[in-house]
Steps between C-alpha positions, in 0.01 A plus 500: 500500500514123410213261505522146628224234426438248772246216457308364795208267527141627564516340841807696591359818360190458729717377792690824514191712450619645175233703312709649205738355244748778560709552809809710576799301619462648863144387503609140412764504759245612768264225406794241516625630828149474655476147392831415638433665835171294511691189427770567766229577760323174439837312531581687820156420658540135389852464659373686821219241535715211396762574764246636758664841492151653460417379851795691665431774728660848469722416812623176340565687166698762682693233686585321160619831348715577792654155495583532128647837552708375797627203291595732218698712714686209646579360146647828355 
């Protein structure tokens, strides 16, 4: 097995909730993936609020999905 050393700031160490100086690669990937998911969720909420999508009813969402599918079939 190979060892890779990565330097991060104390702030990042604490931000990611790290408690040990040694991680497996899969543990590091899991931590990074969780952070990326959080960032993407924040962006999604931001855009939903910005474009008033967060105020849509389920019926309006369903109608939008149907329209997009209908248009996609017509363009293929």
